[in-house]
C-alpha positions in Angstrom: -0.1 0.3 0.1 1.4 3.3 -0.7 -0.8 6.8 -0.3 -0.4 10.3 -3.3 -1.5 13.1 -2.1 -3.2 16.4 -4.8 -4.7 19.3 -4.6 -8.0 20.3 -5.4 -7.6 21.4 -8.9 -7.3 16.8 -9.9 -9.6 16.3 -7.7 -12.5 16.3 -10.3 -10.8 14.7 -12.8 -9.4 12.0 -9.7 -12.9 11.2 -9.2 -13.8 10.3 -11.9 -11.3 8.2 -12.8 -11.5 6.4 -9.9 -16.1 6.4 -10.7 -14.7 5.4 -14.1 -17.3 8.2 -15.4 -14.7 10.1 -16.5 -14.8 10.6 -20.0 -11.4 9.9 -21.6 -8.8 6.9 -19.7 -6.2 7.5 -20.0 -4.9 4.0 -18.8 -5.5 1.7 -20.9 -4.1 -0.8 -18.7 -8.1 -0.9 -18.6 -11.0 -3.3 -19.2 -14.2 -1.5 -20.0 -15.5 -5.6 -19.7 -14.6 -5.7 -16.1 -15.2 -2.5 -15.4 -18.7 -3.8 -13.8 -17.0 -5.5 -11.4 -15.3 -2.5 -9.4 -17.8 -1.3 -6.3 -18.0 1.8 -3.9 -17.2 0.7 -0.4 -17.9 4.2 0.8 -21.8 4.4 1.1 -23.4 7.7 0.7 -26.2 8.7 -1.1 -24.4 11.9 -2.9 -22.1 11.7 -5.6 -18.4 11.6 -5.0 -17.8 14.9 -6.2 -21.3 16.9 -4.3 -19.8 15.2 -0.6 -16.2 15.8 -1.4 -17.3 20.1 -2.3 -19.7 19.7 1.5 -17.3 18.0 4.1 -14.5 20.8 2.2 -16.9 23.6 3.0 -17.3 23.1 6.5 -13.7 22.5 7.4 -11.0 25.9 7.0 -8.9 25.4 3.8 -6.3 28.0 3.1 -7.1 29.2 -0.4 -3.3 28.0 -2.1 -2.8 26.1 -5.2 -0.9 23.4 -3.6 -2.4 22.5 -0.5 -3.0 18.7 -0.3 -7.1 19.1 -0.5 -7.2 14.8 -1.1 -4.9 11.8 -0.1 -5.4 8.3 -1.3 -4.5 5.3 -0.2 -3.8 2.3 -2.9 -4.3 -0.9 -1.0 -3.8 -4.1 -3.1 -4.7 -7.2 -2.7 -1.5 -9.2 -1.8 -1.1 -12.2 -3.8 -2.0 -15.2 -1.7 -4.9 -17.7 -2.9 -7.9 -15.3 -1.7 -11.2 -16.9 -2.1 -14.1 -14.4 -3.1 -15.7 -13.5 0.1 -11.9 -13.7 1.5 -10.5 -11.6 -0.9 -14.5 -9.4 -0.1 -13.4 -9.3 3.2 -10.2 -8.2 2.9 -11.7 -4.5 0.7 -14.2 -4.2 3.3 -11.5 -5.2 6.3 -9.1 -2.4 4.5 -11.7 0.2 4.3 -13.0 -0.4 8.3 -9.6 0.1 9.6 -8.6 3.6 7.7 -12.1 4.8 8.2 -11.5 4.6 11.5 -7.9 6.2 11.5 -9.1 9.4 9.5 -12.3 9.3 10.4 -15.2 8.5 7.8 -16.8 11.8 7.8 -13.4 12.4 5.7 -13.6 9.8 3.8 -14.9 10.9 -0.2 -14.8 7.6 -2.1 -13.2 4.0 -2.2 -13.2 2.3 -4.9 -12.2 -1.5 -5.3 -10.8 -1.5 -8.9 -10.9 -4.8 -10.0 -11.0 -3.5 -14.3 -7.1 -3.1 -13.7 -4.4 -5.1 -15.2 -2.4 -6.6 -12.0 -3.9 -7.0 -8.7 -7.3 -5.8 -7.6 -7.0 -2.7 -5.6 -8.7 0.0 -3.3 -8.5 3.3 -3.6 -9.6 4.9 -0.2 -9.3 8.7 -1.1 -10.5 10.8 2.0 -9.8 14.2 3.0 -6.3 15.0 5.2 -8.1 16.5 8.2 -6.4 17.7 11.0 -7.3 19.9 14.4 -5.7 23.3 14.6 -4.6 22.6 18.5 -4.5 26.7 18.8 -8.2 27.4 17.7 -9.4 23.9 18.2 -11.1 23.5 15.0 -10.7 20.8 11.8 -8.1 21.9 9.2 -7.2 20.1 6.2 -3.4 20.3 6.6 -2.2 16.2 5.2 1.3 17.3 6.7 -0.3 17.3 10.6 -1.9 14.1 9.0 0.8 12.3 6.7 3.2 12.6 9.6 7.1 10.5 9.3 5.6 9.0 12.1 2.4 8.2 10.2 3.8 6.3 7.2 6.9 4.7 9.5 3.4 2.5 11.1 1.0 2.2 9.0 1.7 -0.6 7.1 2.8 -3.0 10.6 -0.3 -1.6 12.3 -2.2 -2.9 9.3 -0.8 -5.8 8.8 -1.0 -6.3 12.7 -5.1 -5.5 12.3 -5.4 -7.7 8.7 -3.6 -10.7 11.1 -6.5 -10.3 13.5 -8.9 -10.9 11.2 -7.9 -13.5 8.8 -5.9 -15.6 12.0 -3.1 -15.8 10.3 -0.2 -13.3 7.9 -1.8 -13.0 4.8 1.4 -10.9 3.8 1.4 -6.6 4.1 4.4 -6.5 4.8 7.1 -6.8 2.5 10.2 -6.0 0.9 8.4 -2.8 -0.6 6.1 -1.5 2.7 8.3 -3.0 5.8 10.9 0.1 5.6 7.6 2.3 5.7 5.3 4.0 3.0 6.8 4.9 -0.5 4.9 7.0 -3.5 3.6 5.9 -7.2 7.4 8.7 -7.6 9.1 6.6 -5.7 8.3 3.2 -7.0 9.2 4.4 -10.0 12.4 5.4 -10.0 13.8 2.3 -8.3 12.6 1.0 -11.6 13.8 3.3 -13.6 17.2 3.1 -11.6 16.9 -0.6 -11.9 16.6 -0.3 -15.7 19.6 1.5 -15.7 21.5 -0.3 -14.9 20.3 -3.0 -16.7 21.6 -0.3 -19.8 24.8 0.0 -18.6 25.9 -3.4 -18.2 24.8 -3.7 -21.7 27.4 -1.3 -22.6 29.9 -2.9 -21.0 29.4 -5.8 -22.8 28.7 -4.0 -25.9 32.1 -2.6 -25.3 34.0 -5.9 -24.2 32.6 -7.8 -27.6 33.0 -5.4 -30.8 36.9 -6.6 -30.9 36.4 -9.4 -30.9 37.2 -12.6 -33.6 34.4 -14.8 -34.9 35.8 -17.8 -32.8 36.0 -15.4 -29.9 32.6 -14.2 -30.0 31.2 -18.1 -30.2 33.8 -18.8 -27.1 32.0 -15.7 -25.4 28.3 -16.7 -26.7 28.2 -20.9 -25.3 30.2 -19.1 -21.2 27.4 -16.4 -22.0 23.9 -16.7 -23.7 23.4 -13.5 -23.5 26.0 -11.7 -25.4 23.5 -12.9 -29.0 21.4 -9.7 -28.0 25.1 -7.9 -27.7 26.2 -9.1 -30.7 23.3 -8.4 -32.7 23.8 -4.5 -32.2 27.3 -5.3 -33.3 26.4 -6.0 -36.3 23.9 -3.3 -36.6 26.7 -1.0 -35.7 28.9 -2.6 -38.6 26.5 -1.9 -40.7 26.0 1.6 -40.6 23.8 2.1 -38.1 26.7 4.1 -35.6 24.0 6.0 -33.8 22.9 3.6 -31.5 26.4 2.9 -30.0 26.9 7.0 -29.8 23.5 7.4 -28.1 24.7 4.7 -25.5 27.9 5.8 -24.2 26.8 9.7 -24.6 24.1 8.6 -21.8 26.6 6.3 -19.9 29.3 9.6 -19.9 26.1 12.0 -18.6 25.6 9.6 -15.9 29.1 9.4 -14.5 29.6 12.7 -15.1 26.7 13.2 -12.5 
């Protein structure tokens, strides 16, 4: 699970994306045939956006464009052999846990998405409302609600809660969550760093093989079959497609100079 924070300007589009009423769906991983299986655990008579506007008007919210006025905890179903009933129990329990933690009146929507690639997941959207210690009134403050301590402890708390519900550890804590919350941006950065490391490794291999003889290449491929891809690149360069090597080496030098 991880959390994202958004400004007022993004709220309308996000809520339409969650409830699938957006006119243009940008996520190519959405399967329209499965959208009917999505459901909202936050039962209200009002539409999501209407409730958001009403609730935000009841609390103090600074009139600044950079104020984070909506937060979204994304809770993904662990990769376990869950039955349909256990899956529903997981998401309902996740909703109950988060609604109690952030107060249910601040919850805007809680859509379970089953129409996207990968595991089903819950978008628990809420207004980050804290109590102003000086004035004793409610105010919007993501900084005071999603503190460093909150982000470091919520995964463990959720894991203990789920273990109490299911009677065993269902795998909330993993390599991504055990050290605290990571944003979508951080997760994407990790993937980018892995890809960059792989690319640099490919470049190093290409440098090693570009001056070798055919017999030397054949022997090297026997020892490391993955070199076939590098040989293919070398052939392209030999045939005149030198831009590929130049581009790779340019990126390598830029990376090392940072």
